[in-house]
Backbone as ProteinMPNN parsed JSONL, in Angstrom:
{"seq_chain_A": "MAINPDQFPIIWRAIAQWMQKFGMSISQLSIATGYSEYRLLNGMNYGHEWITSDLVHDCVDRFGLRSSRQRNIEEDSAYDLSDEVCVRLLTQILQEHRQTRLFD", "coords_chain_A": {"N_chain_A": [[1.055, -1.622, -0.099], [0.935, 2.244, -0.299], [1.399, 5.711, 0.397], [-0.311, 8.166, 1.158], [-0.282, 11.357, -0.681], [-1.326, 13.592, -0.367], [-0.309, 12.995, 2.76], [1.693, 13.71, 3.274], [2.874, 16.165, 4.589], [1.532, 16.009, 7.63], [2.69, 13.568, 7.999], [5.592, 14.168, 7.938], [5.281, 16.255, 9.981], [5.361, 14.949, 12.329], [7.191, 13.403, 12.448], [9.248, 15.23, 13.121], [7.88, 15.967, 15.282], [8.453, 13.656, 16.747], [11.433, 12.993, 16.935], [12.675, 15.727, 18.075], [10.572, 15.079, 20.515], [12.828, 12.302, 21.49], [14.942, 13.748, 21.357], [16.456, 13.011, 19.202], [18.762, 13.454, 16.818], [19.195, 15.252, 13.246], [21.074, 13.694, 11.41], [21.257, 10.742, 13.094], [18.959, 9.877, 12.449], [19.339, 9.377, 9.504], [20.954, 7.572, 10.047], [19.575, 5.498, 11.208], [17.268, 5.001, 9.205], [17.884, 4.808, 6.645], [17.279, 7.299, 4.605], [18.71, 9.767, 3.234], [20.415, 12.753, 5.194], [19.394, 15.497, 3.322], [17.075, 14.921, 2.496], [15.42, 14.162, 4.84], [15.301, 17.307, 6.143], [14.518, 18.27, 3.922], [11.795, 17.26, 4.185], [10.949, 17.522, 6.656], [10.828, 20.421, 6.737], [9.66, 21.281, 4.278], [7.618, 19.385, 4.083], [6.699, 18.447, 2.075], [8.919, 16.351, 0.523], [8.851, 13.064, -1.075], [7.681, 9.93, 0.951], [8.174, 6.582, 1.577], [6.855, 3.972, 2.381], [8.993, 1.832, 3.683], [10.328, 4.398, 5.242], [8.235, 4.827, 6.619], [7.483, 2.421, 8.609], [10.526, 2.453, 9.579], [10.724, 4.67, 11.213], [8.342, 4.046, 13.232], [9.452, 1.806, 14.488], [11.923, 2.924, 14.987], [11.101, 4.735, 16.446], [10.285, 3.074, 18.999], [7.359, 2.651, 18.901], [5.537, 0.679, 18.874], [3.511, -0.883, 20.782], [2.928, -3.597, 23.482], [0.427, -5.026, 23.374], [-0.335, -4.597, 20.5], [1.516, -6.729, 19.267], [2.587, -10.027, 19.003], [4.203, -13.153, 18.826], [5.315, -13.932, 16.143], [5.341, -11.479, 15.138], [9.171, -9.0, 15.096], [8.91, -6.899, 14.033], [8.206, -3.457, 12.694], [7.484, -3.676, 10.392], [5.312, -6.131, 9.739], [3.297, -4.452, 10.327], [0.467, -2.698, 9.533], [0.954, 0.2, 6.225], [-0.891, 2.162, 6.515], [-1.722, 1.394, 9.661], [1.18, 2.218, 10.928], [1.252, 4.569, 10.149], [-0.657, 6.358, 11.693], [0.922, 5.205, 14.176], [2.655, 6.939, 13.826], [1.421, 9.363, 13.693], [0.613, 10.096, 16.249], [1.222, 11.599, 17.722], [0.128, 14.383, 17.466], [-2.281, 14.745, 17.91], [-1.65, 14.224, 20.794], [-0.173, 16.241, 20.866], [-1.557, 18.34, 20.897], [-3.869, 18.724, 22.238], [-2.717, 18.434, 25.254], [-2.01, 21.281, 24.783], [-4.957, 22.051, 25.069], [-5.554, 22.057, 27.216], [-3.867, 23.12, 28.717]], "CA_chain_A": [[0.167, 0.103, -0.149], [1.423, 3.255, -0.656], [0.871, 6.076, 2.011], [-1.64, 9.202, 0.376], [1.369, 12.463, -0.7], [-1.875, 14.268, 1.136], [-0.729, 13.176, 4.713], [2.78, 13.504, 3.806], [2.897, 17.525, 5.492], [1.016, 15.864, 8.459], [3.982, 12.698, 8.399], [7.014, 14.528, 8.779], [5.402, 16.857, 11.485], [4.84, 13.867, 13.104], [8.038, 12.343, 12.705], [10.208, 16.287, 13.636], [7.905, 16.218, 17.176], [9.036, 12.805, 17.673], [13.342, 13.341, 17.391], [12.148, 16.38, 19.572], [10.997, 14.065, 22.26], [13.893, 12.04, 22.389], [16.76, 14.281, 21.453], [17.602, 12.85, 18.007], [19.361, 14.219, 15.499], [18.961, 14.933, 11.735], [22.041, 12.114, 11.874], [20.807, 9.657, 14.065], [17.36, 9.123, 11.754], [18.978, 9.177, 8.972], [21.119, 6.164, 9.585], [18.541, 5.011, 11.334], [16.384, 5.016, 7.981], [18.874, 4.956, 5.384], [17.111, 8.134, 3.893], [19.852, 10.937, 3.293], [20.287, 13.679, 5.369], [18.907, 16.478, 2.81], [15.427, 14.787, 2.503], [14.672, 14.744, 6.057], [15.811, 18.448, 6.397], [13.41, 19.013, 2.769], [10.878, 16.975, 4.285], [10.767, 18.475, 7.722], [11.135, 22.188, 6.832], [8.834, 22.003, 3.28], [6.26, 18.472, 3.882], [6.73, 17.841, 0.644], [9.253, 15.289, 0.238], [7.914, 11.683, -0.832], [7.353, 9.025, 2.536], [8.035, 5.64, 1.568], [6.941, 2.558, 3.063], [10.072, 2.02, 4.376], [10.604, 5.404, 6.4], [7.519, 4.918, 7.966], [7.862, 1.68, 9.521], [11.441, 2.073, 10.089], [10.318, 5.243, 11.755], [8.021, 3.803, 14.29], [10.664, 1.128, 14.55], [13.393, 3.572, 15.529], [10.749, 5.238, 17.872], [9.732, 2.971, 19.074], [6.144, 3.221, 18.699], [4.811, -0.886, 18.542], [3.272, -1.394, 21.823], [2.89, -4.844, 23.134], [-0.904, -5.086, 22.767], [-0.083, -5.126, 19.094], [2.196, -7.553, 18.995], [2.596, -11.112, 18.525], [5.642, -13.46, 18.977], [5.351, -13.547, 15.188], [6.047, -9.718, 15.02], [9.636, -8.97, 15.484], [9.841, -5.45, 13.551], [6.947, -2.363, 12.366], [7.12, -4.591, 8.574], [4.446, -6.493, 10.425], [1.783, -3.713, 10.765], [0.18, -2.208, 7.952], [1.142, 0.956, 6.195], [-2.124, 2.565, 7.708], [-1.163, 1.579, 11.074], [2.482, 3.068, 11.576], [0.953, 7.053, 9.757], [-1.667, 6.344, 12.848], [0.918, 5.657, 15.27], [3.233, 7.922, 14.131], [0.886, 10.753, 13.86], [-0.566, 9.862, 17.7], [1.754, 12.355, 18.548], [0.167, 15.306, 16.709], [-2.567, 14.363, 18.846], [-1.514, 14.657, 22.278], [0.055, 17.768, 21.379], [-3.158, 19.221, 20.899], [-5.159, 17.534, 23.621], [-2.307, 18.322, 26.253], [-2.465, 22.744, 24.854], [-5.99, 22.262, 25.051], [-6.163, 22.067, 29.04], [-2.64, 24.349, 29.799]], "C_chain_A": [[0.649, 1.441, -0.309], [0.81, 4.319, 0.147], [0.64, 7.244, 0.735], [-0.071, 10.49, 0.257], [0.256, 12.955, 0.192], [-1.282, 14.576, 2.377], [1.226, 13.373, 4.178], [3.116, 14.623, 4.73], [2.99, 16.58, 7.094], [2.569, 14.716, 9.258], [5.266, 13.618, 9.342], [6.865, 15.938, 9.49], [5.902, 16.607, 12.478], [6.718, 13.197, 13.922], [9.68, 13.905, 13.195], [9.529, 15.671, 14.785], [8.662, 14.968, 17.671], [10.742, 12.703, 17.746], [12.608, 14.636, 18.211], [12.16, 15.643, 20.42], [12.081, 13.175, 22.79], [15.173, 12.726, 21.914], [17.115, 14.193, 20.815], [17.828, 13.569, 17.041], [19.162, 13.939, 14.154], [19.775, 13.169, 11.451], [21.687, 10.759, 12.003], [19.829, 8.531, 13.487], [17.731, 8.723, 10.529], [20.043, 7.98, 8.918], [20.572, 4.82, 9.861], [17.634, 3.868, 10.039], [16.971, 4.971, 6.424], [18.314, 6.116, 4.327], [17.905, 9.593, 4.734], [18.874, 12.614, 4.495], [18.978, 15.293, 5.546], [17.46, 16.084, 2.951], [14.853, 14.905, 3.464], [14.105, 15.697, 6.791], [14.106, 19.044, 5.247], [11.703, 18.298, 3.343], [10.283, 17.706, 5.55], [10.514, 20.165, 7.841], [9.901, 22.583, 5.472], [7.263, 20.773, 3.297], [6.09, 17.773, 2.414], [7.474, 16.709, 0.073], [8.447, 13.636, 0.263], [8.683, 10.906, 0.397], [6.715, 8.073, 1.317], [7.557, 4.981, 2.331], [7.013, 2.062, 4.162], [10.2, 3.268, 5.167], [9.545, 5.563, 6.859], [7.592, 3.886, 9.054], [9.333, 1.879, 9.756], [11.716, 2.938, 11.091], [9.71, 4.91, 13.196], [8.886, 2.529, 15.079], [11.033, 2.114, 15.764], [12.637, 4.221, 17.332], [10.006, 4.703, 18.719], [7.418, 2.548, 20.321], [5.207, 2.057, 18.889], [4.854, -0.954, 20.5], [2.714, -3.018, 22.239], [2.007, -5.532, 23.112], [-1.134, -5.451, 21.463], [0.731, -5.889, 18.507], [2.147, -8.844, 19.114], [4.158, -11.705, 18.253], [6.233, -13.615, 17.291], [6.367, -12.076, 14.794], [7.395, -9.451, 15.612], [9.905, -7.217, 14.884], [7.874, -4.044, 13.123], [6.613, -3.342, 11.25], [5.941, -5.53, 8.998], [3.222, -5.669, 10.739], [1.573, -2.846, 9.59], [0.839, -0.84, 7.743], [-0.121, 2.486, 7.038], [-2.02, 2.446, 9.19], [-0.252, 2.318, 11.435], [2.063, 3.755, 11.227], [0.502, 7.037, 10.923], [-0.467, 6.224, 13.602], [2.285, 7.148, 15.539], [2.501, 9.288, 14.41], [-0.032, 11.034, 15.047], [0.429, 11.128, 18.367], [1.383, 14.17, 18.241], [-1.208, 15.502, 17.83], [-2.6, 14.421, 20.131], [-0.934, 15.741, 22.658], [-0.959, 18.534, 21.636], [-4.03, 19.043, 21.503], [-4.063, 18.251, 24.569], [-2.472, 20.278, 26.345], [-3.982, 22.558, 25.306], [-6.596, 23.072, 26.838], [-5.301, 23.161, 29.264], [-3.509, 25.556, 30.051]], "O_chain_A": [[0.582, 1.138, -1.5], [-0.277, 4.042, 0.655], [1.23, 7.233, -0.345], [0.923, 10.433, 0.982], [0.477, 12.904, 1.402], [-1.384, 15.615, 3.029], [1.994, 13.035, 5.079], [3.672, 14.249, 5.762], [4.057, 16.409, 7.685], [3.19, 14.845, 10.313], [5.653, 13.727, 10.505], [7.817, 16.701, 9.654], [6.551, 17.253, 13.3], [7.171, 12.837, 15.009], [10.826, 13.57, 13.492], [10.206, 14.879, 15.441], [9.358, 14.992, 18.686], [11.212, 12.27, 18.798], [11.87, 14.257, 19.12], [13.129, 15.332, 21.112], [12.38, 13.093, 23.982], [16.296, 12.256, 22.099], [18.181, 14.799, 20.706], [17.006, 14.292, 16.479], [18.981, 12.797, 13.733], [19.302, 12.037, 11.35], [21.806, 9.852, 11.178], [19.706, 7.317, 13.653], [17.006, 7.878, 10.004], [20.101, 7.36, 7.857], [20.74, 3.706, 9.365], [17.453, 2.652, 9.973], [16.392, 5.107, 5.346], [18.774, 6.027, 3.189], [17.86, 10.145, 5.833], [17.766, 13.144, 4.58], [18.318, 15.845, 6.427], [16.672, 16.862, 3.49], [13.822, 15.578, 3.47], [13.173, 15.635, 7.593], [13.141, 19.751, 5.536], [10.637, 18.774, 2.951], [9.265, 18.394, 5.473], [10.13, 20.861, 8.781], [9.317, 23.665, 5.431], [6.181, 21.046, 2.777], [5.461, 16.817, 1.961], [6.911, 16.036, -0.791], [7.757, 13.142, 1.155], [9.84, 11.1, 0.769], [5.752, 8.213, 0.563], [7.83, 5.417, 3.449], [6.253, 1.821, 5.1], [10.126, 2.835, 6.317], [9.507, 6.487, 7.672], [7.732, 4.221, 10.23], [9.513, 0.996, 10.595], [12.581, 2.637, 11.914], [10.275, 5.303, 14.217], [8.847, 2.46, 16.307], [10.667, 2.144, 16.94], [13.049, 4.246, 18.492], [9.133, 5.35, 19.297], [6.827, 2.381, 21.387], [4.03, 2.364, 19.076], [5.827, -1.037, 21.25], [2.11, -3.645, 21.368], [2.234, -6.72, 22.882], [-1.897, -6.362, 21.142], [0.804, -5.866, 17.278], [1.034, -8.949, 19.629], [5.071, -11.088, 17.704], [7.437, -13.452, 17.093], [7.503, -11.827, 14.391], [7.293, -9.568, 16.833], [10.842, -6.495, 15.225], [6.708, -4.215, 13.48], [5.472, -3.802, 11.201], [5.414, -5.696, 7.898], [2.254, -6.139, 11.337], [2.444, -2.394, 8.848], [1.364, -0.389, 8.76], [0.066, 3.394, 7.848], [-2.243, 3.432, 9.893], [-0.541, 3.185, 12.26], [2.216, 4.536, 12.166], [1.188, 7.771, 11.634], [-0.331, 7.352, 14.075], [2.662, 7.855, 16.473], [2.911, 10.142, 15.196], [-1.009, 11.782, 15.079], [0.247, 11.485, 19.531], [2.116, 15.072, 18.647], [-1.118, 16.458, 18.601], [-3.677, 14.694, 20.66], [-0.877, 16.278, 23.764], [-1.105, 19.304, 22.586], [-5.162, 19.307, 21.099], [-4.748, 19.203, 24.943], [-2.86, 20.814, 27.382], [-4.108, 23.254, 26.313], [-7.369, 23.907, 27.309], [-5.72, 24.13, 29.896], [-3.068, 26.511, 30.692]]}, "name": "protein", "num_of_chains": 1, "seq": "MAINPDQFPIIWRAIAQWMQKFGMSISQLSIATGYSEYRLLNGMNYGHEWITSDLVHDCVDRFGLRSSRQRNIEEDSAYDLSDEVCVRLLTQILQEHRQTRLFD"}
């Protein structure tokens, strides 16, 4: 399944939030995902860099977003999850951030 290009800006914003939360650098994410630093920066700054299925799965793994509830014995990586589930896991931080601001 391909990632919908309309979702790219939201996904890039979420990736930037997760990086900030974990204190991760562009270099570290580049090494973990195989995306060049240029592509990562371009995506986070402008939101229009192409996002592959591999990137969302690698980010879910790198950020540790799979909970034990979603995992069974045979699953050992985010590649066992659908693209849709990975996008949902990545973008959940945007929902949490919005809720936190609402109650401040």
